[in-house]
DSSP file (Angstrom, degrees, kcal/mol; ACC not computed):
  #  RESIDUE AA STRUCTURE BP1 BP2  ACC     N-H-->O    O-->H-N    N-H-->O    O-->H-N    TCO  KAPPA ALPHA  PHI   PSI    X-CA   Y-CA   Z-CA
    1    1 A M     >        0   0    0      0, 0.0     4,-2.5     0, 0.0     5,-0.2   0.000 360.0 360.0 360.0 -46.2    0.2   11.1  -14.5
    2    2 A Y  H  >  +     0   0    0      2,-0.2     4,-2.3     1,-0.2     5,-0.2   0.966 360.0  41.7 -59.0 -55.3    1.0   13.4  -11.7
    3    3 A A  H  > S+     0   0    0      1,-0.2     4,-2.6     2,-0.2    -1,-0.2   0.900 115.1  52.0 -58.8 -42.9   -2.5   13.4  -10.1
    4    4 A N  H  > S+     0   0    0      2,-0.2     4,-2.6     1,-0.2     5,-0.2   0.896 110.7  47.5 -62.5 -40.4   -2.9    9.7  -10.7
    5    5 A A  H  X S+     0   0    0     -4,-2.5     4,-2.8     2,-0.2    -2,-0.2   0.899 112.9  49.0 -62.8 -43.2    0.5    8.9   -8.9
    6    6 A L  H  X S+     0   0    0     -4,-2.3     4,-2.0    -5,-0.2    -2,-0.2   0.915 114.0  44.9 -66.8 -41.6   -0.5   11.1   -6.1
    7    7 A Q  H  X S+     0   0    0     -4,-2.6     4,-2.3     2,-0.2    -2,-0.2   0.929 114.1  48.3 -66.8 -44.2   -3.9    9.5   -5.7
    8    8 A Q  H  X S+     0   0    0     -4,-2.6     4,-2.8     1,-0.2     5,-0.2   0.940 112.1  51.8 -60.8 -48.4   -2.5    5.9   -6.0
    9    9 A G  H  X S+     0   0    0     -4,-2.8     4,-2.4     1,-0.2    -1,-0.2   0.885 108.4  49.2 -55.5 -41.0    0.2    6.8   -3.5
   10   10 A D  H  X S+     0   0    0     -4,-2.0     4,-2.1     2,-0.2    -1,-0.2   0.932 112.8  48.3 -69.0 -44.6   -2.4    8.1   -1.0
   11   11 A E  H  X S+     0   0    0     -4,-2.3     4,-0.9     1,-0.2    -2,-0.2   0.911 113.4  47.1 -62.6 -44.8   -4.5    4.9   -1.4
   12   12 A L  H ><>S+     0   0    0     -4,-2.8     5,-2.5     1,-0.2     3,-0.6   0.914 111.4  50.8 -58.0 -47.6   -1.5    2.7   -0.9
   13   13 A L  H ><5S+     0   0    0     -4,-2.4     3,-1.3     1,-0.3    -2,-0.2   0.864 106.8  53.5 -66.8 -34.8   -0.3    4.6    2.1
   14   14 A K  H 3<5S+     0   0    0     -4,-2.1    -1,-0.3     1,-0.3    -2,-0.2   0.761 108.5  51.4 -71.8 -20.4   -3.7    4.4    3.8
   15   15 A R  T <<5S-     0   0    0     -4,-0.9    -1,-0.3    -3,-0.6    -2,-0.2   0.383 121.0-109.9 -94.1   2.6   -3.5    0.6    3.3
   16   16 A G  T < 5S+     0   0    0     -3,-1.3     2,-1.3    -4,-0.2    -3,-0.2   0.658  75.1 137.5  77.2  14.0   -0.1    0.5    4.9
   17   17 A K     >< +     0   0    0     -5,-2.5     4,-2.1     1,-0.2    -1,-0.2  -0.598  20.9 164.5 -85.3  71.5    1.7   -0.3    1.7
   18   18 A Y  H  >  +     0   0    0     -2,-1.3     4,-2.2     1,-0.2    -1,-0.2   0.838  66.3  51.0 -67.0 -40.4    4.6    2.0    2.2
   19   19 A K  H  > S+     0   0    0      2,-0.2     4,-1.7     1,-0.2    -1,-0.2   0.917 114.5  45.2 -65.1 -43.1    7.1    0.8   -0.3
   20   20 A A  H  > S+     0   0    0      1,-0.2     4,-2.2     2,-0.2    -2,-0.2   0.898 112.1  52.3 -66.4 -37.3    4.5    1.0   -3.1
   21   21 A S  H  X S+     0   0    0     -4,-2.1     4,-2.7     1,-0.2    -1,-0.2   0.883 105.1  54.8 -69.5 -34.0    3.3    4.3   -1.9
   22   22 A I  H  X S+     0   0    0     -4,-2.2     4,-2.8     2,-0.2    -1,-0.2   0.911 106.3  53.1 -60.1 -44.8    6.9    5.7   -2.0
   23   23 A T  H  X S+     0   0    0     -4,-1.7     4,-1.7     2,-0.2    -2,-0.2   0.938 110.6  45.9 -57.4 -49.2    7.2    4.6   -5.6
   24   24 A Q  H  X S+     0   0    0     -4,-2.2     4,-2.0     1,-0.2    -2,-0.2   0.918 113.2  49.1 -64.7 -42.1    4.0    6.5   -6.6
   25   25 A F  H  X S+     0   0    0     -4,-2.7     4,-2.6     1,-0.2    -1,-0.2   0.860 108.6  54.0 -68.2 -33.3    5.0    9.6   -4.7
   26   26 A Q  H  X S+     0   0    0     -4,-2.8     4,-2.6     2,-0.2    -1,-0.2   0.863 107.2  51.8 -65.0 -33.7    8.5    9.5   -6.3
   27   27 A R  H  X S+     0   0    0     -4,-1.7     4,-2.2     2,-0.2    -2,-0.2   0.941 110.7  47.3 -61.4 -48.6    6.8    9.4   -9.7
   28   28 A A  H  X S+     0   0    0     -4,-2.0     4,-2.9     1,-0.2    -2,-0.2   0.930 113.6  48.1 -61.0 -48.0    4.7   12.5   -8.7
   29   29 A V  H  < S+     0   0    0     -4,-2.6    -1,-0.2     1,-0.2    -2,-0.2   0.917 109.4  51.9 -60.8 -44.4    7.7   14.3   -7.5
   30   30 A K  H  < S+     0   0    0     -4,-2.6    -1,-0.2     1,-0.2    -2,-0.2   0.883 112.6  47.2 -60.2 -35.8    9.7   13.4  -10.6
   31   31 A E  H  < S+     0   0    0     -4,-2.2    -2,-0.2     1,-0.3    -1,-0.2   0.922 133.2  16.0 -71.2 -42.4    6.8   14.9  -12.7
   32   32 A R    ><  +     0   0    0     -4,-2.9     3,-2.3    -5,-0.2    -1,-0.3  -0.674  68.1 179.8-130.1  78.6    6.6   18.0  -10.6
   33   33 A P  T 3  S+     0   0    0      0, 0.0    -1,-0.1     0, 0.0    -4,-0.1   0.651  83.6  51.9 -57.9 -17.8    9.7   18.5   -8.5
   34   34 A R  T 3  S+     0   0    0     -5,-0.1     2,-0.9    31,-0.0    -5,-0.1   0.172  77.1 125.3-104.9  12.7    8.4   21.7   -6.9
   35   35 A S    <>  -     0   0    0     -3,-2.3     4,-2.5    -6,-0.2     5,-0.2  -0.658  44.2-165.2 -77.8 104.9    5.1   20.2   -5.8
   36   36 A V  H  > S+     0   0    0     -2,-0.9     4,-2.9     1,-0.2     5,-0.3   0.944  88.0  51.6 -58.2 -52.4    4.7   20.8   -2.1
   37   37 A P  H  > S+     0   0    0      0, 0.0     4,-2.3     0, 0.0    -1,-0.2   0.893 112.3  45.5 -50.7 -43.3    1.9   18.2   -1.8
   38   38 A A  H  > S+     0   0    0      2,-0.2     4,-2.7     1,-0.2    -2,-0.2   0.900 113.6  49.8 -67.6 -42.5    3.9   15.5   -3.5
   39   39 A L  H  X S+     0   0    0     -4,-2.5     4,-2.4     2,-0.2    -1,-0.2   0.906 112.1  47.2 -62.0 -45.0    7.0   16.3   -1.5
   40   40 A L  H  X S+     0   0    0     -4,-2.9     4,-2.6     2,-0.2    -2,-0.2   0.918 111.3  51.6 -64.7 -44.1    5.1   16.2    1.7
   41   41 A A  H  X S+     0   0    0     -4,-2.3     4,-3.0    -5,-0.3     5,-0.2   0.925 110.7  48.5 -60.9 -41.2    3.4   12.9    0.7
   42   42 A L  H  X S+     0   0    0     -4,-2.7     4,-2.4     2,-0.2    -2,-0.2   0.948 112.9  47.5 -65.0 -42.8    6.8   11.4   -0.1
   43   43 A G  H  X S+     0   0    0     -4,-2.4     4,-2.1     2,-0.2    -2,-0.2   0.878 111.3  50.4 -59.6 -40.8    8.2   12.5    3.2
   44   44 A D  H  X S+     0   0    0     -4,-2.6     4,-2.7     2,-0.2     5,-0.3   0.958 110.3  50.1 -62.8 -51.1    5.3   11.2    5.1
   45   45 A A  H  X S+     0   0    0     -4,-3.0     4,-2.2     1,-0.2    -2,-0.2   0.923 109.0  52.3 -57.4 -44.9    5.5    7.8    3.3
   46   46 A Y  H  <>S+     0   0    0     -4,-2.4     5,-2.6     1,-0.2    -1,-0.2   0.931 111.5  46.3 -56.8 -47.2    9.2    7.6    4.2
   47   47 A L  H ><5S+     0   0    0     -4,-2.1     3,-1.6     1,-0.2    -1,-0.2   0.905 110.8  51.1 -64.3 -39.9    8.4    8.3    7.8
   48   48 A E  H 3<5S+     0   0    0     -4,-2.7    -1,-0.2     1,-0.3    -2,-0.2   0.850 109.9  52.8 -65.9 -32.0    5.5    5.7    7.9
   49   49 A A  T 3<5S-     0   0    0     -4,-2.2    -1,-0.3    -5,-0.3    -2,-0.2   0.413 120.3-114.1 -82.3   2.5    8.1    3.3    6.4
   50   50 A D  T < 5S+     0   0    0     -3,-1.6    -3,-0.2    -5,-0.1    -2,-0.1   0.901  79.7 126.2  62.4  45.3   10.5    4.1    9.2
   51   51 A K     >< +     0   0    0     -5,-2.6     4,-1.2    -6,-0.1     3,-0.4  -0.592  21.9 160.1-128.3  68.8   13.0    5.7    6.9
   52   52 A P  H  > S+     0   0    0      0, 0.0     4,-1.3     0, 0.0    -5,-0.1   0.838  70.8  59.0 -63.8 -36.6   13.5    9.1    8.5
   53   53 A R  H  > S+     0   0    0      1,-0.2     4,-0.6     2,-0.2     3,-0.3   0.890 107.8  47.1 -66.0 -33.7   16.8    9.8    6.8
   54   54 A S  H  4 S+     0   0    0     -3,-0.4     3,-0.3     1,-0.2    -1,-0.2   0.821 108.0  58.5 -68.0 -27.8   15.1    9.5    3.4
   55   55 A A  H  X S+     0   0    0     -4,-1.2     4,-1.8     1,-0.2     5,-0.2   0.733  89.1  72.9 -77.1 -23.0   12.3   11.7    4.5
   56   56 A V  H  X S+     0   0    0     -4,-1.3     4,-3.0    -3,-0.3     5,-0.3   0.899  92.6  51.5 -64.0 -44.7   14.4   14.7    5.4
   57   57 A Q  H  X S+     0   0    0     -4,-0.6     4,-2.5    -3,-0.3     5,-0.2   0.976 112.7  42.6 -64.7 -52.7   15.3   15.9    1.8
   58   58 A P  H  > S+     0   0    0      0, 0.0     4,-2.3     0, 0.0    -1,-0.2   0.902 116.8  48.5 -60.8 -34.8   11.8   16.0    0.4
   59   59 A L  H  X S+     0   0    0     -4,-1.8     4,-2.8     2,-0.2    -2,-0.2   0.908 110.4  49.2 -72.3 -40.3   10.5   17.5    3.5
   60   60 A E  H  X S+     0   0    0     -4,-3.0     4,-1.9    -5,-0.2    -1,-0.2   0.885 112.8  50.5 -60.2 -35.6   13.2   20.2    3.7
   61   61 A T  H  X S+     0   0    0     -4,-2.5     4,-2.5    -5,-0.3    -2,-0.2   0.960 109.8  49.6 -65.4 -46.7   12.5   21.0    0.0
   62   62 A A  H  X S+     0   0    0     -4,-2.3     4,-2.7     1,-0.2    -2,-0.2   0.929 110.9  49.0 -55.0 -52.5    8.8   21.2    0.8
   63   63 A A  H  < S+     0   0    0     -4,-2.8    -1,-0.2     1,-0.2    -2,-0.2   0.812 111.2  50.3 -66.3 -29.0    9.4   23.6    3.7
   64   64 A R  H  < S+     0   0    0     -4,-1.9     3,-0.4    -5,-0.2    -1,-0.2   0.887 112.3  46.7 -71.6 -38.9   11.7   25.8    1.6
   65   65 A L  H  < S+     0   0    0     -4,-2.5     2,-0.4     1,-0.3    -2,-0.2   0.850 127.2  28.1 -72.1 -34.4    9.1   26.0   -1.2
   66   66 A D    ><  +     0   0    0     -4,-2.7     3,-1.9    -5,-0.2    -1,-0.3  -0.804  63.5 179.2-130.8  93.6    6.3   26.8    1.3
   67   67 A A  T 3  S+     0   0    0     -2,-0.4    -1,-0.1    -3,-0.4    -4,-0.1   0.623  83.3  57.2 -67.9  -9.4    7.5   28.5    4.3
   68   68 A Q  T 3  S+     0   0    0     -3,-0.1     2,-1.0    31,-0.0    -1,-0.3   0.244  74.4 120.3-104.2  10.6    4.0   28.7    5.7
   69   69 A S    <>  -     0   0    0     -3,-1.9     4,-1.3    -6,-0.2     5,-0.1  -0.671  38.0-176.4 -82.6 108.1    3.4   24.9    5.6
   70   70 A A  H  > S+     0   0    0     -2,-1.0     4,-2.6     1,-0.2    -1,-0.2   0.899  85.4  56.6 -59.7 -43.6    2.7   23.7    9.1
   71   71 A R  H  > S+     0   0    0      1,-0.2     4,-2.7     2,-0.2     5,-0.3   0.892 103.2  52.7 -64.3 -40.8    2.5   20.2    7.9
   72   72 A A  H  > S+     0   0    0      1,-0.2     4,-2.2     2,-0.2    -1,-0.2   0.920 112.3  47.6 -60.1 -38.4    6.2   20.4    6.4
   73   73 A Q  H  X S+     0   0    0     -4,-1.3     4,-2.8     2,-0.2    -2,-0.2   0.920 111.4  49.4 -68.1 -44.6    7.3   21.6    9.9
   74   74 A L  H  X S+     0   0    0     -4,-2.6     4,-2.0     2,-0.2    -2,-0.2   0.931 114.9  43.3 -56.4 -52.8    5.5   18.9   11.7
   75   75 A L  H  X S+     0   0    0     -4,-2.7     4,-2.6     2,-0.2    -1,-0.2   0.868 113.1  52.8 -65.3 -37.8    6.9   16.1    9.5
   76   76 A L  H  X S+     0   0    0     -4,-2.2     4,-3.2    -5,-0.3     5,-0.2   0.911 107.0  51.7 -63.9 -42.2   10.3   17.6    9.6
   77   77 A G  H  X S+     0   0    0     -4,-2.8     4,-2.6     2,-0.2    -2,-0.2   0.930 110.5  49.1 -59.0 -44.1   10.3   17.7   13.4
   78   78 A T  H  X S+     0   0    0     -4,-2.0     4,-2.6     2,-0.2    -2,-0.2   0.937 112.9  47.6 -61.6 -46.3    9.3   14.0   13.4
   79   79 A A  H  X S+     0   0    0     -4,-2.6     4,-1.7     1,-0.2    -2,-0.2   0.974 114.7  45.6 -62.6 -52.5   12.1   13.1   11.0
   80   80 A Y  H  X>S+     0   0    0     -4,-3.2     5,-2.7     1,-0.2     4,-0.5   0.899 111.4  51.6 -54.5 -44.5   14.7   15.0   12.9
   81   81 A Q  H ><5S+     0   0    0     -4,-2.6     3,-1.0    -5,-0.2    -1,-0.2   0.876 107.4  53.3 -59.7 -41.2   13.5   13.6   16.2
   82   82 A S  H 3<5S+     0   0    0     -4,-2.6    -1,-0.2     1,-0.2    -2,-0.2   0.858 109.0  50.3 -64.3 -33.3   13.8   10.1   14.8
   83   83 A L  H 3<5S-     0   0    0     -4,-1.7    -1,-0.2    -3,-0.2    -2,-0.2   0.528 118.1-111.3 -81.7  -6.4   17.4   10.8   13.7
   84   84 A G  T <<5S+     0   0    0     -3,-1.0     2,-1.4    -4,-0.5    -3,-0.2   0.646  75.9 136.3  82.0  17.6   18.3   12.2   17.1
   85   85 A R     >< +     0   0    0     -5,-2.7     4,-2.1     1,-0.2     3,-0.3  -0.531  22.2 163.8 -95.2  67.2   18.7   15.7   15.7
   86   86 A N  H  >  +     0   0    0     -2,-1.4     4,-2.8     1,-0.2     5,-0.2   0.828  65.0  53.8 -63.6 -38.2   16.9   17.2   18.6
   87   87 A A  H  > S+     0   0    0      1,-0.2     4,-2.1     2,-0.2    -1,-0.2   0.931 113.8  44.4 -65.6 -40.7   17.9   20.9   18.1
   88   88 A A  H  > S+     0   0    0     -3,-0.3     4,-2.4     1,-0.2    -1,-0.2   0.877 112.8  51.3 -66.5 -36.1   16.6   20.8   14.6
   89   89 A A  H  X S+     0   0    0     -4,-2.1     4,-2.6     2,-0.2    -2,-0.2   0.900 109.2  50.6 -62.3 -44.6   13.5   18.9   15.8
   90   90 A V  H  X S+     0   0    0     -4,-2.8     4,-3.0     2,-0.2     5,-0.2   0.943 110.8  50.2 -57.6 -50.3   12.8   21.6   18.5
   91   91 A K  H  X S+     0   0    0     -4,-2.1     4,-2.0    -5,-0.2    -2,-0.2   0.932 113.4  43.8 -58.6 -48.0   13.2   24.3   15.8
   92   92 A A  H  X S+     0   0    0     -4,-2.4     4,-2.2     2,-0.2    -1,-0.2   0.904 114.7  50.0 -61.4 -43.2   10.7   22.6   13.3
   93   93 A Y  H  X S+     0   0    0     -4,-2.6     4,-2.5     2,-0.2    -2,-0.2   0.915 111.2  49.0 -61.6 -45.0    8.2   21.8   16.1
   94   94 A Q  H  X S+     0   0    0     -4,-3.0     4,-1.7     1,-0.2    -1,-0.2   0.858 110.4  50.5 -60.8 -41.2    8.3   25.5   17.4
   95   95 A R  H  X S+     0   0    0     -4,-2.0     4,-2.9    -5,-0.2     5,-0.2   0.879 107.2  53.9 -67.1 -40.5    7.8   26.7   13.8
   96   96 A Y  H  X S+     0   0    0     -4,-2.2     4,-3.0     1,-0.2    -2,-0.2   0.974 108.2  51.2 -57.2 -53.7    4.8   24.3   13.5
   97   97 A L  H  < S+     0   0    0     -4,-2.5    -1,-0.2     1,-0.2    -2,-0.2   0.878 110.8  48.4 -53.4 -40.5    3.3   25.9   16.7
   98   98 A E  H  < S+     0   0    0     -4,-1.7    -1,-0.2     1,-0.2    -2,-0.2   0.910 115.4  43.8 -64.2 -42.6    3.8   29.4   15.2
   99   99 A L  H  < S+     0   0    0     -4,-2.9    -2,-0.2     1,-0.3    -1,-0.2   0.824 130.1  22.9 -75.8 -30.7    2.2   28.4   11.9
  100  100 A E    ><  +     0   0    0     -4,-3.0     3,-2.0    -5,-0.2    -1,-0.3  -0.570  64.2 169.7-139.7  74.8   -0.8   26.5   13.5
  101  101 A P  T 3  S+     0   0    0      0, 0.0    -1,-0.1     0, 0.0    -4,-0.1   0.639  87.6  34.4 -67.3 -16.2   -1.4   27.7   17.1
  102  102 A S  T 3  S+     0   0    0      4,-0.0    -5,-0.1     3,-0.0    -2,-0.0  -0.055  92.7 147.7-126.9  36.6   -4.7   25.8   17.2
  103  103 A G    X   -     0   0    0     -3,-2.0     3,-1.5    -6,-0.1     4,-0.3  -0.164  63.2-107.1 -70.8 164.1   -3.6   22.9   15.1
  104  104 A E  T 3  S+     0   0    0      1,-0.3     3,-0.2     2,-0.1     4,-0.2   0.766 118.3  41.4 -61.5 -32.7   -4.8   19.3   15.4
  105  105 A F  T 3> S+     0   0    0      1,-0.2     4,-2.7     2,-0.1    -1,-0.3   0.198  78.5 114.9 -99.5  11.8   -1.3   18.1   16.9
  106  106 A I  H <> S+     0   0    0     -3,-1.5     4,-2.2     1,-0.2     5,-0.2   0.883  76.7  45.8 -62.4 -42.7   -0.7   21.1   19.2
  107  107 A K  H  > S+     0   0    0     -4,-0.3     4,-2.0    -3,-0.2    -1,-0.2   0.915 114.9  49.0 -63.5 -41.2   -0.9   19.1   22.5
  108  108 A D  H  > S+     0   0    0      1,-0.2     4,-2.7     2,-0.2    -2,-0.2   0.912 111.7  48.5 -62.3 -43.8    1.3   16.4   21.1
  109  109 A V  H  X S+     0   0    0     -4,-2.7     4,-2.3     2,-0.2    -1,-0.2   0.876 109.1  51.4 -68.0 -36.8    3.8   18.8   19.9
  110  110 A R  H  X S+     0   0    0     -4,-2.2     4,-1.8    -5,-0.2    -1,-0.2   0.881 112.5  48.6 -71.0 -35.7    4.0   20.8   23.2
  111  111 A L  H  X S+     0   0    0     -4,-2.0     4,-2.2    -5,-0.2    -2,-0.2   0.942 109.8  50.5 -69.3 -42.0    4.6   17.4   25.0
  112  112 A I  H  X S+     0   0    0     -4,-2.7     4,-2.5     1,-0.2    -2,-0.2   0.906 110.8  49.8 -58.9 -43.5    7.2   16.4   22.6
  113  113 A L  H  X S+     0   0    0     -4,-2.3     4,-2.1     1,-0.2    -1,-0.2   0.840 110.1  50.2 -63.7 -31.8    8.9   19.8   23.1
  114  114 A A  H  X S+     0   0    0     -4,-1.8     4,-1.6     2,-0.2    -2,-0.2   0.887 112.1  46.9 -68.9 -39.5    8.8   19.4   26.8
  115  115 A N  H  X S+     0   0    0     -4,-2.2     4,-1.6     2,-0.2    -2,-0.2   0.890 112.6  50.3 -72.2 -37.7   10.3   15.9   26.7
  116  116 A L  H  X S+     0   0    0     -4,-2.5     4,-1.3     1,-0.2    -2,-0.2   0.916 108.4  53.2 -68.4 -40.9   13.0   17.2   24.2
  117  117 A A  H  < S+     0   0    0     -4,-2.1    -1,-0.2     1,-0.2    -2,-0.2   0.896 111.7  46.1 -59.8 -39.2   13.9   20.1   26.6
  118  118 A H  H  < S+     0   0    0     -4,-1.6    -1,-0.2     1,-0.2    -2,-0.2   0.747 113.8  46.6 -76.4 -24.4   14.3   17.7   29.5
  119  119 A S  H  <        0   0    0     -4,-1.6    -1,-0.2    -3,-0.2    -2,-0.2   0.621 360.0 360.0 -91.8 -11.0   16.4   15.2   27.6
  120  120 A G     <        0   0    0     -4,-1.3    -2,-0.2    -3,-0.2    -1,-0.1   0.581 360.0 360.0-110.7 360.0   18.8   17.6   26.0
C-alpha cells in the first residue's frame, strides 16, 4: 500500500493533478509517518498546489528526521518564502547550500538569497 500510494502520487503530481497526488501522499505518510520520501513528496505536492502553509508541517518533519536532506531544506525555503517568513527561508536556503554545494538549484538559491537580503 505504501509503495503503491507513493508511486500513484508521483504519477499524479507529474500530470498536474495536485489534489489527487496529495491524497495519495497522505496515505503513504499515514502508513509510514516517519518516511522522509513520503513527507517530502507530500510537502512538494502542497507547494505545487499553492498550499505552502500545509507544506510546512510535513517538510519540517522530514527535515527533523533527516538533517542531511538538502531537498527538505530547499522545499522548506520555498514554503517559508511563499508565506513571507523570510528569515526562516534564508536559514533553510543556506542549509541547502551547505548540504549540496554543487546542487542542481544552487544558482537559483543564491539568486533568491540575494533578493531576500535586499528586501529584508
